[in-house]
C-alpha positions as CSV (number, residue, x, y, z in Angstrom):
1,M,-10.8,-20.5,-12.7
2,A,-11.3,-22.9,-15.6
3,D,-8.2,-23.9,-17.6
4,S,-7.8,-22.3,-21.0
5,A,-6.9,-24.1,-24.2
6,E,-3.3,-23.1,-23.8
7,E,-3.1,-24.9,-20.5
8,K,-4.0,-28.3,-21.9
9,T,-0.7,-29.9,-21.2
10,L,-1.7,-33.3,-19.8
11,P,-1.8,-36.4,-22.0
12,A,-5.2,-37.7,-22.9
13,T,-6.8,-40.4,-20.8
14,E,-7.8,-43.8,-22.1
15,K,-11.5,-42.8,-21.9
16,R,-10.8,-39.7,-24.1
17,K,-8.9,-41.8,-26.6
18,R,-11.6,-44.4,-26.7
19,E,-14.3,-41.7,-27.3
20,A,-12.2,-40.2,-30.1
21,R,-11.8,-43.5,-31.7
22,E,-15.5,-44.0,-31.6
23,R,-15.9,-40.7,-33.4
24,G,-13.4,-41.8,-36.0
25,Q,-10.6,-39.5,-34.8
26,L,-7.3,-41.3,-35.2
27,P,-3.8,-40.3,-36.3
28,R,-3.7,-40.7,-40.0
29,S,-1.0,-40.0,-42.6
30,R,-2.1,-39.7,-46.2
31,E,1.5,-39.5,-47.3
32,L,2.2,-42.9,-45.7
33,S,-0.9,-44.4,-47.4
34,T,0.2,-43.0,-50.8
35,A,3.7,-44.2,-50.4
36,V,2.6,-47.8,-49.4
37,V,0.1,-48.0,-52.3
38,M,2.6,-46.7,-54.9
39,G,5.3,-48.9,-53.4
40,A,3.1,-51.9,-53.9
41,G,2.5,-50.9,-57.5
42,A,6.2,-50.3,-58.1
43,A,7.2,-53.7,-56.6
44,L,4.7,-55.4,-58.9
45,L,6.1,-53.6,-62.0
46,V,9.6,-54.6,-61.0
47,A,8.7,-58.2,-60.3
48,W,6.2,-58.9,-63.2
49,G,7.0,-56.1,-65.5
50,S,8.0,-58.3,-68.4
51,A,5.0,-60.6,-68.0
52,L,2.7,-57.5,-67.9
53,G,4.4,-56.1,-71.0
54,G,3.9,-59.4,-72.9
55,R,0.2,-59.5,-72.0
56,T,-0.2,-55.8,-72.9
57,L,1.4,-56.4,-76.3
58,A,-0.9,-59.4,-77.0
59,F,-3.9,-57.3,-75.9
60,M,-2.9,-54.5,-78.3
61,Q,-2.3,-56.9,-81.2
62,E,-5.7,-58.6,-80.6
63,G,-7.4,-55.2,-80.3
64,L,-5.9,-53.9,-83.6
65,R,-6.8,-57.0,-85.5
66,F,-10.0,-56.5,-87.6
67,D,-12.4,-59.3,-88.4
68,A,-14.4,-58.6,-91.5
69,A,-17.2,-60.9,-90.4
70,A,-17.5,-59.0,-87.1
71,L,-17.6,-55.7,-89.0
72,A,-20.4,-57.0,-91.2
73,D,-22.5,-58.4,-88.3
74,P,-23.2,-55.7,-85.7
75,A,-24.7,-58.3,-83.4
76,R,-21.2,-59.7,-82.8
77,M,-19.8,-56.3,-81.5
78,P,-21.1,-56.7,-77.9
79,A,-19.3,-60.0,-77.6
80,A,-16.1,-58.5,-79.0
81,I,-16.3,-55.5,-76.6
82,G,-16.9,-57.9,-73.7
83,G,-13.9,-60.0,-74.6
84,A,-11.7,-56.9,-74.8
85,L,-12.9,-55.7,-71.4
86,R,-12.2,-59.1,-69.8
87,S,-8.7,-59.2,-71.3
88,G,-8.0,-55.6,-70.1
89,L,-9.3,-56.5,-66.6
90,M,-7.1,-59.6,-66.5
91,I,-4.1,-57.4,-67.3
92,A,-4.9,-54.8,-64.7
93,A,-6.1,-57.3,-62.0
94,P,-2.6,-57.9,-60.5
95,V,-2.0,-54.1,-60.1
96,M,-5.5,-53.5,-58.8
97,L,-5.3,-56.3,-56.2
98,A,-1.8,-55.3,-55.1
99,T,-2.8,-51.6,-54.6
100,F,-6.1,-52.7,-52.9
101,F,-4.4,-54.8,-50.3
102,A,-1.8,-52.1,-49.8
103,A,-4.6,-49.6,-49.1
104,L,-6.0,-52.0,-46.5
105,I,-2.6,-52.5,-44.8
106,A,-1.6,-48.8,-44.8
107,P,-4.0,-47.8,-41.9
108,M,-2.6,-50.5,-39.7
109,L,0.8,-48.8,-39.7
110,I,-0.6,-45.7,-37.9
111,G,-3.8,-45.6,-36.0
112,G,-5.0,-49.1,-37.0
113,W,-8.4,-50.1,-38.6
114,N,-11.5,-48.4,-37.2
115,L,-15.1,-48.8,-38.1
116,S,-17.0,-45.9,-36.7
117,S,-20.7,-45.3,-37.3
118,K,-20.5,-41.8,-35.8
119,A,-17.9,-40.8,-38.5
120,L,-20.5,-41.7,-41.2
121,Q,-23.2,-39.5,-39.7
122,P,-23.7,-36.2,-41.5
123,D,-22.2,-33.1,-39.8
124,F,-24.2,-30.1,-40.9
125,S,-22.1,-27.8,-38.9
126,R,-19.4,-28.2,-41.6
127,L,-21.7,-26.5,-44.0
128,N,-21.3,-23.2,-42.1
129,P,-19.4,-20.9,-44.4
130,V,-17.8,-18.9,-41.5
131,S,-16.3,-22.0,-39.9
132,G,-15.4,-23.2,-43.4
133,F,-13.3,-20.1,-44.1
134,G,-11.8,-20.6,-40.6
135,R,-10.7,-24.1,-41.5
136,M,-9.4,-22.9,-44.9
137,F,-7.0,-20.5,-43.3
138,S,-6.2,-22.5,-40.1
139,T,-2.7,-23.6,-39.2
140,N,-3.4,-27.2,-40.2
141,S,-4.7,-26.1,-43.6
142,L,-1.6,-24.0,-44.2
143,V,0.6,-27.0,-43.2
144,E,-1.3,-29.3,-45.5
145,L,-0.9,-26.8,-48.4
146,A,2.8,-26.5,-47.7
147,K,3.1,-30.3,-47.6
148,S,1.2,-30.7,-50.9
149,I,3.5,-28.1,-52.7
150,A,6.6,-29.7,-51.2
151,K,5.4,-33.2,-52.2
152,F,4.7,-32.0,-55.8
153,L,8.1,-30.4,-56.1
154,I,10.0,-33.3,-54.6
155,V,8.3,-36.0,-56.5
156,G,8.3,-34.0,-59.7
157,L,12.0,-33.2,-59.3
158,V,12.9,-36.9,-58.7
159,A,10.8,-38.0,-61.7
160,G,12.4,-35.3,-63.9
161,I,15.9,-36.3,-62.9
162,S,15.1,-39.9,-63.6
163,W,13.7,-39.2,-67.0
164,W,16.5,-36.8,-67.9
165,G,19.1,-39.5,-67.0
166,S,17.3,-41.9,-69.3
167,R,16.6,-39.5,-72.1
168,G,18.9,-41.4,-74.5
169,E,17.0,-44.6,-73.9
170,L,13.7,-42.9,-74.3
171,L,14.7,-41.5,-77.7
172,G,15.9,-44.9,-78.7
173,L,12.5,-46.6,-78.0
174,G,11.3,-45.3,-81.4
175,V,13.7,-47.3,-83.4
176,E,13.4,-50.5,-81.4
177,P,11.1,-53.4,-82.4
178,S,7.6,-53.1,-80.8
179,T,8.0,-56.0,-78.5
180,Q,11.4,-54.9,-77.3
181,A,10.3,-51.3,-77.1
182,I,7.3,-52.1,-74.9
183,G,9.4,-54.1,-72.4
184,H,12.2,-51.5,-72.4
185,G,9.6,-48.7,-71.9
186,L,8.0,-50.5,-69.0
187,G,11.4,-51.0,-67.4
188,L,12.1,-47.3,-67.6
189,V,8.6,-46.6,-66.1
190,A,9.2,-49.0,-63.3
191,S,12.6,-47.5,-62.6
192,T,11.2,-44.0,-62.4
193,F,8.3,-45.2,-60.4
194,V,10.7,-46.8,-57.8
195,W,12.5,-43.4,-57.4
196,M,9.2,-41.6,-57.0
197,C,8.1,-44.1,-54.3
198,A,11.5,-43.5,-52.6
199,A,10.7,-39.8,-52.5
200,L,7.2,-40.4,-51.2
201,G,8.7,-42.7,-48.5
202,L,11.0,-39.9,-47.4
203,I,8.0,-37.5,-47.2
204,A,6.0,-40.1,-45.2
205,A,8.9,-40.6,-42.8
206,I,8.7,-36.9,-42.0
207,D,4.9,-36.8,-42.0
208,V,4.2,-39.7,-39.7
209,P,6.0,-38.2,-36.6
210,W,4.3,-34.9,-37.4
211,Q,0.8,-36.5,-37.5
212,L,1.4,-38.4,-34.2
213,W,2.6,-35.2,-32.5
214,S,-0.3,-33.2,-33.9
215,Y,-2.8,-35.8,-32.8
216,A,-1.3,-36.1,-29.3
217,K,-1.4,-32.3,-29.0
218,Q,-5.0,-32.1,-30.1
219,M,-6.0,-34.8,-27.6
220,K,-4.2,-33.1,-24.6
221,M,-6.4,-32.3,-21.6
222,S,-6.4,-29.7,-18.9
223,R,-6.6,-30.6,-15.2
224,Q,-10.1,-29.4,-15.0
225,E,-11.2,-31.7,-17.9
226,I,-9.5,-34.7,-16.2
227,K,-11.3,-33.9,-12.9
228,Q,-14.6,-33.6,-14.7
229,E,-14.1,-36.9,-16.5
230,Y,-13.3,-38.6,-13.3
231,K,-16.5,-37.2,-11.7
232,Q,-18.5,-38.5,-14.7
233,S,-17.0,-41.9,-14.6
234,E,-16.5,-42.5,-10.9
235,G,-19.3,-40.2,-9.7
236,S,-19.2,-37.0,-7.8
237,P,-17.7,-37.3,-4.2
238,E,-20.8,-35.4,-2.9
239,V,-23.2,-37.8,-4.6
240,K,-21.2,-40.9,-3.5
241,G,-21.1,-39.6,0.1
242,R,-24.9,-39.1,0.1
243,I,-25.3,-42.6,-1.3
244,R,-23.1,-44.0,1.4
245,R,-25.1,-42.1,4.1
246,L,-28.4,-43.4,2.6
247,Q,-27.1,-46.9,2.6
248,A,-25.9,-46.6,6.2
249,E,-29.3,-45.2,7.2
250,L,-31.1,-48.0,5.4
251,S,-28.8,-50.6,7.0
252,Q,-29.4,-49.1,10.5
253,R,-33.2,-49.0,9.9
254,R,-33.2,-52.7,9.0
255,M,-31.0,-53.5,12.0
256,M,-33.3,-51.6,14.4
257,E,-36.3,-53.5,13.0
258,K,-34.7,-56.7,14.4
259,V,-34.2,-55.4,17.9
260,P,-37.8,-56.4,19.1
261,T,-37.0,-60.0,18.1
262,A,-33.9,-60.2,20.3
263,D,-33.7,-62.2,23.5
264,V,-31.3,-59.9,25.4
265,I,-29.5,-56.6,25.0
266,V,-26.0,-56.7,26.5
267,T,-24.9,-53.1,27.4
268,N,-21.8,-51.3,28.6
269,P,-24.2,-49.7,30.1
270,T,-23.9,-46.4,28.2
271,H,-21.5,-46.6,25.3
272,Y,-22.2,-50.1,23.9
273,A,-25.3,-52.1,23.2
274,V,-25.5,-55.5,21.5
275,A,-28.7,-57.4,20.8
276,L,-28.5,-61.2,20.8
277,K,-31.0,-63.8,19.6
278,Y,-30.9,-67.6,20.0
279,T,-33.2,-70.0,18.1
280,A,-32.8,-73.6,19.3
281,G,-32.4,-76.1,16.5
282,K,-31.6,-73.3,14.0
283,N,-28.4,-71.8,15.2
284,R,-25.5,-73.4,16.9
285,A,-24.9,-70.2,19.0
286,P,-26.6,-66.9,19.6
287,V,-26.6,-64.4,16.7
288,V,-25.9,-60.7,16.8
289,V,-29.0,-59.0,15.3
290,A,-28.1,-55.4,16.2
291,K,-25.2,-53.4,17.8
292,G,-24.2,-49.8,18.2
293,V,-22.3,-47.3,20.2
294,D,-23.4,-44.0,21.8
295,T,-26.5,-42.7,20.1
296,V,-27.2,-45.9,18.3
297,A,-26.7,-47.8,21.5
298,A,-29.2,-45.5,23.3
299,A,-31.7,-46.0,20.5
300,I,-31.3,-49.8,20.8
301,R,-31.9,-49.6,24.6
302,E,-35.0,-47.4,24.2
303,L,-36.5,-49.7,21.6
304,A,-35.7,-52.7,23.8
305,A,-37.4,-51.0,26.8
306,E,-40.5,-50.4,24.6
307,H,-40.7,-54.1,23.8
308,R,-39.7,-55.3,27.2
309,I,-36.5,-56.9,26.1
310,A,-34.1,-57.7,28.9
311,L,-31.1,-55.5,29.3
312,V,-28.0,-57.0,30.9
313,E,-25.1,-54.7,32.0
314,A,-21.9,-56.6,31.2
315,P,-19.3,-54.1,30.0
316,P,-16.5,-56.5,29.1
317,L,-18.9,-58.8,27.2
318,A,-20.6,-55.9,25.4
319,R,-17.3,-54.6,24.2
320,A,-16.1,-58.1,23.1
321,L,-19.3,-58.7,21.2
322,Y,-19.3,-55.3,19.5
323,R,-15.7,-55.6,18.4
324,G,-15.6,-59.3,17.5
325,C,-18.9,-59.9,15.8
326,D,-20.6,-58.5,12.7
327,L,-24.4,-58.4,12.2
328,E,-26.0,-61.7,11.6
329,D,-22.8,-63.5,12.8
330,E,-22.9,-66.2,15.5
331,I,-20.8,-65.3,18.6
332,P,-17.3,-66.8,18.7
333,A,-16.6,-69.9,20.7
334,Q,-14.5,-68.1,23.3
335,L,-17.6,-66.1,24.3
336,Y,-19.9,-69.1,24.7
337,A,-19.6,-69.4,28.5
338,A,-20.2,-65.7,29.2
339,V,-23.2,-65.5,26.8
340,A,-24.6,-68.7,28.2
341,Q,-24.6,-67.1,31.7
342,V,-26.5,-64.1,30.4
343,L,-29.1,-66.2,28.4
344,T,-29.6,-68.5,31.4
345,Y,-30.4,-65.4,33.5
346,V,-32.8,-64.1,30.8
347,F,-34.7,-67.4,30.4
348,Q,-34.9,-67.7,34.2
349,L,-36.3,-64.2,34.3
350,R,-38.9,-65.1,31.8
351,A,-40.0,-68.1,33.8
352,W,-40.1,-66.1,37.1
353,R,-43.6,-65.8,38.5
354,G,-42.9,-64.5,42.0
355,G,-40.7,-65.3,45.0
356,D,-37.0,-64.5,44.8
357,R,-36.0,-62.8,41.5
358,P,-33.2,-64.5,39.7
359,L,-29.8,-62.9,40.4
360,L,-28.0,-61.2,37.6
361,P,-24.8,-63.2,36.9
362,K,-21.4,-61.5,37.3
363,V,-19.7,-61.8,33.9
364,G,-16.0,-61.7,34.4
365,D,-13.3,-60.7,31.9
366,V,-13.7,-62.1,28.4
367,P,-11.3,-62.0,25.4
368,G,-11.6,-58.7,23.5
369,G,-13.5,-57.0,26.3
370,E,-10.7,-54.7,27.4
371,P,-11.9,-51.1,27.9
372,D,-11.0,-48.4,25.4
373,P,-7.8,-46.6,26.0
374,L,-8.1,-43.2,27.7
375,P,-7.6,-40.3,25.3
376,P,-4.3,-38.4,25.8
377,A,-4.3,-35.5,28.2
């Protein structure tokens, strides 16, 4: 029976993780990204708050200064507006750059960067209102709602406490000189901002483990899914077995096609058959062109009889050749003498034209030609 969703208890395989990454599915924490971006902004305010305050004051003074000639000549207004925009961008540029790089760095802290073309493709199934309502009231949506409410309450509480503690300084800003008031006000903003970032950091510290656990749980697999994935990647055992059988049949067919070219077939005489071929000037020693046992050996003998290839019964030599040589291999040196006797007999048999028939040589014991052990009783 197929595993149910509740039985997905095994960790995801590397293949499943890779496919999820290609679809853009990675563990992400919006709270961590928010905390990093706001932390970068807070660090910039603390480090360069006074310089930013001075530039802001100069920008405000320049913007509130009226030039009678510019008011009388409307053609000069675009240049004045352009200059004001450039000045404003120069003031905001440090903050914008700091938050931009923080937004790039934040994904590296959990999940890493990922460019997925599949994630950019439209998913029209998300337009289904039924599934949309299901997502709205899912467990994940309820958790996100609870997190948003908790984040709002925590950050708002921290900001309120910070402002309440500085209420005397806030009220005193109205009687301070403008230059001093702007710097003092930016200092209070930076201080509150730092406390808010600390609260967001606390929320992110709770959210990151939750997101990692939730992602790992979502990616878990059942045993059936792992088996199916293995079959898809490695191939079905039935298909692989059939391929091996076809390969063996093809190899055997090619081997049998070379039997008619052999010079001699050395037999056991019933269990083993090895076909040898020797080409003077091409090979240093005879080459095994075919070999087999039982039914394959019988097929080799039948094919040899059809093509009038000499069959020599030499059980020790047949066993040694079968065990010690692969197809297309030259025979080993320790079998040279025994094979030479057989080939001498074959060549004499080919040259025989009558009279006394050449006698079959008696091939003695050869290395590796021991008989197979008897099966246990």
